[in-house]
Every structure is written in C-alpha cells, then in structure tokens.
C-alpha positions in Angstrom: 0.0 0.0 0.0 1.3 3.5 -0.9 1.2 5.7 2.1 0.3 9.3 1.8 -1.0 12.2 3.9 -3.0 15.0 2.2 -4.8 18.1 3.4 -7.3 19.7 1.0 -8.7 23.2 1.5 -8.2 22.9 5.2 -9.7 25.6 7.4 -10.2 26.1 11.1 -12.2 28.7 13.0 -12.2 29.5 16.8 -14.9 31.7 18.3 -16.0 32.6 14.7 -12.5 33.9 13.9 -10.5 32.2 11.2 -7.2 30.8 12.4 -6.2 29.7 8.8 -8.0 28.9 5.6 -7.2 27.0 2.4 -4.3 24.9 3.6 -3.2 22.3 1.0 -0.3 19.9 1.0 0.6 16.3 0.2 3.2 14.0 1.6 4.4 10.7 0.4 6.8 8.1 2.0 10.2 9.6 2.6 9.0 13.2 2.6 9.0 15.9 5.3 6.9 19.0 5.7 8.2 21.9 7.8 5.4 24.3 9.1 6.7 27.7 10.2 5.1 30.9 11.4 4.9 33.4 14.2 3.3 32.7 17.6 -0.5 32.6 17.1 -0.3 31.7 13.4 -1.9 28.3 14.0 1.0 25.9 13.9 0.0 23.9 16.9 -3.7 24.1 15.8 -2.8 22.6 12.5 -0.9 19.7 14.2 -3.9 19.1 16.4 -6.0 18.7 13.3 -3.5 16.3 11.8 -3.6 14.2 15.0 -7.4 14.1 15.0 -7.7 16.0 18.3 -9.6 18.7 16.5 -11.9 18.6 13.5 -11.5 21.1 10.6 -14.1 23.7 10.0 -13.8 23.0 6.3 -11.7 20.7 4.1 -10.4 17.3 4.9 -7.3 15.3 5.9 -6.7 11.9 4.2 -4.4 9.1 5.2 -3.8 6.7 2.3 -6.6 8.5 0.5 -9.1 7.8 3.3 -10.5 10.6 5.5 -8.9 10.1 8.9 -12.3 10.5 10.7 -13.7 7.5 8.8 -11.1 5.1 10.1 -9.4 6.7 13.1 -8.0 3.5 14.6 -6.0 2.7 11.5 -4.7 6.3 11.4 -3.8 6.4 15.0 -1.8 3.2 14.7 0.3 4.7 12.0 0.8 8.1 13.6 2.9 9.3 16.5 2.7 12.8 18.0 5.4 14.5 20.0 4.3 17.8 21.5 6.4 20.9 22.2 6.4 19.9 25.8 8.2 16.6 26.7 5.0 14.8 27.6 6.7 12.6 30.2 5.4 11.6 33.6 7.6 13.2 36.3 6.8 10.6 38.9 8.1 7.7 36.8 11.7 6.8 36.1 13.1 7.3 32.6 12.8 3.5 31.9 9.2 3.4 33.3 8.2 6.3 31.0 9.3 4.4 27.9 7.7 1.2 29.2 4.5 3.2 29.6 4.7 4.3 26.0 5.1 0.7 24.7 2.0 -0.3 26.7 0.0 2.3 24.8 1.5 1.4 21.4 0.0 -1.2 19.1 3.3 -2.1 17.3 6.8 -1.7 18.6 10.3 -1.8 17.1 12.9 -4.5 18.0 15.0 -2.0 19.9 15.0 -2.4 23.7 14.2 0.4 26.1 17.7 0.5 27.4 19.1 0.7 23.8 16.7 3.6 23.1 17.9 5.4 26.3 21.5 4.8 25.3 21.0 6.3 21.8 19.7 9.5 23.3 22.5 9.7 25.9 20.5 8.6 28.9 22.2 5.2 29.4 23.0 5.8 33.1 19.8 7.5 33.9 17.2 4.8 33.4 16.4 4.5 37.2 16.3 8.2 37.8 12.9 9.8 38.4 12.0 12.1 35.5 11.7 15.2 37.8 15.4 14.7 38.6 16.4 15.2 34.9 17.2 18.5 33.4 14.9 20.1 30.8 17.3 18.9 28.0 17.4 15.4 29.5 13.6 15.3 29.7 13.4 16.3 26.0 15.9 13.5 25.1 13.7 11.1 27.0 10.7 12.2 24.9 12.8 11.7 21.7 13.6 8.2 22.8 9.9 7.4 22.2 10.5 7.8 18.5 12.9 4.8 18.6 10.4 2.4 20.1 7.4 2.9 17.9 6.8 1.8 14.3 4.5 4.7 13.3 5.0 5.7 9.7 4.0 9.3 10.3 5.8 11.4 12.9 4.1 14.7 13.9 6.6 16.8 15.9 5.7 20.2 17.5 8.9 22.3 18.0 11.1 19.2 18.3 14.4 21.2 18.8 13.1 23.0 21.9 15.5 22.8 24.9 18.0 20.7 23.1 21.8 21.4 22.9 23.8 21.0 19.7 24.3 17.3 20.4 20.6 16.8 21.0 19.7 18.6 17.7 22.1 16.4 15.8 20.5 13.3 17.4 17.0 14.3 16.2 18.3 15.2 12.8 19.7 11.6 12.6 16.5 10.1 13.8 14.5 12.0 11.2 16.9 11.1 8.4 16.8 7.4 9.3 13.0 7.5 9.5 12.6 9.1 6.1 15.1 6.6 4.6 13.0 3.8 5.9 10.0 5.1 4.1 8.4 7.2 6.9 7.2 10.7 6.7 7.4 13.7 9.1 5.5 16.9 9.8 7.3 19.3 12.1 6.8 22.9 13.3 9.4 25.5 14.0 9.4 29.3 14.5 12.0 29.8 11.7 12.8 27.9 8.6 15.3 25.2 9.7 17.4 23.4 7.1 18.0 19.8 7.9 21.3 18.6 6.5 21.0 16.6 3.2 17.2 16.5 3.5 14.9 18.2 0.9 11.9 19.6 2.7 8.5 20.8 1.8 7.6 24.0 3.5 4.4 25.6 4.7 4.5 29.1 6.1 1.5 30.3 8.2 0.9 34.0 8.3 
C-alpha cells in the first residue's frame, strides 16, 4: 500500500475567527513538511487537526486516500505525535516512561528500552525519576519514544526545543533514518530550519 498524507482546502475557526484557511499539502513516503510561522499563526492548531484531536471547519485530511475520521483507529496506529512539551510523567523513572509508551502502542520496534535510552545519551539515567532530569534530558527522553514505535507518520511540534547541539544532531539523525526507511514527518518551528541533506516541503502560516 502506498502511504500518503494529504490536506485539502483545510480551514479552522475559533470563536468565529479564522485561524487559517485553504491549507493544502501532500506528503508521500520519505517526505517531510516543515510548518513555520509566528506565535499565534496556527502551527499547533494545524498539528492538532493532523492528529485528529480537532476537527476542521472546512476541508479534509486523508491518510492513504481515506478521510482520517472515517477510520481513526488505523490512522492512530500509523501516527505518533510528540508535542512541544516533553510529555513525560515526572513521577516515573526514565525507563518506566518508555515502558508506559510501549504499553499504549499497538506495534513496537525491536529496539530495547535500554538501547533507546543509550541512543539519546541517557544510558546511566534509566532509574532516575524524570523530575530529577534537566529540561534537556527530559526532552531527550521524549525523543527516545520515537525509537520504540513503528508509526509511519511522525508529527513533531517544535522538536528542537530545549536541546543542545548534540541533541539537535540526534533528532536530525532520527528524522533522516525515519525518512530513509519510508516514513514521513510533519514538524513545526518558529523559523525555517534546514535539515542537512534532506529536501523539505515548507508551509508558512501568516
């Protein structure tokens, strides 16, 4: 099956005020879309539409040519969302957080949780409570989730937030590997960000 994500004439209103209108794009396997714009331009709202958390005022979103609301279970199994906040449970250890993610995921990769923590530089922190980790370490823990799920579509809201240069290079590598394996990515950023050796589609929200 050829995987694809398309948005057609997408619009969203809040309190009778248009957040955006006439959004159109199409992604195929191995492609990435970078969504940029100022604060309040609708970047996170667009991602919430793409995850199915919100419904568009007009237009539609299709996964493999099927409107996502018509088969939400299939879409959710193929999509993984990482918000601009780490989205980790502070009262759990780093290892327990990843284990919690696997419990909620229909399909998983062959990589072990310890291997995922090692790849993000948290090899010696698996038994530390998440509240004991720095903001950058919490962000790395969130990124480790990408390594243990098999979702074809990654939706990433400000994925470079709170990361140092090494952390940025890590996520660049993860994205490149995911695209090479036939996955696709939608990510947001405040400014246009050039990923090394990766051709990107770009959508600028005014």
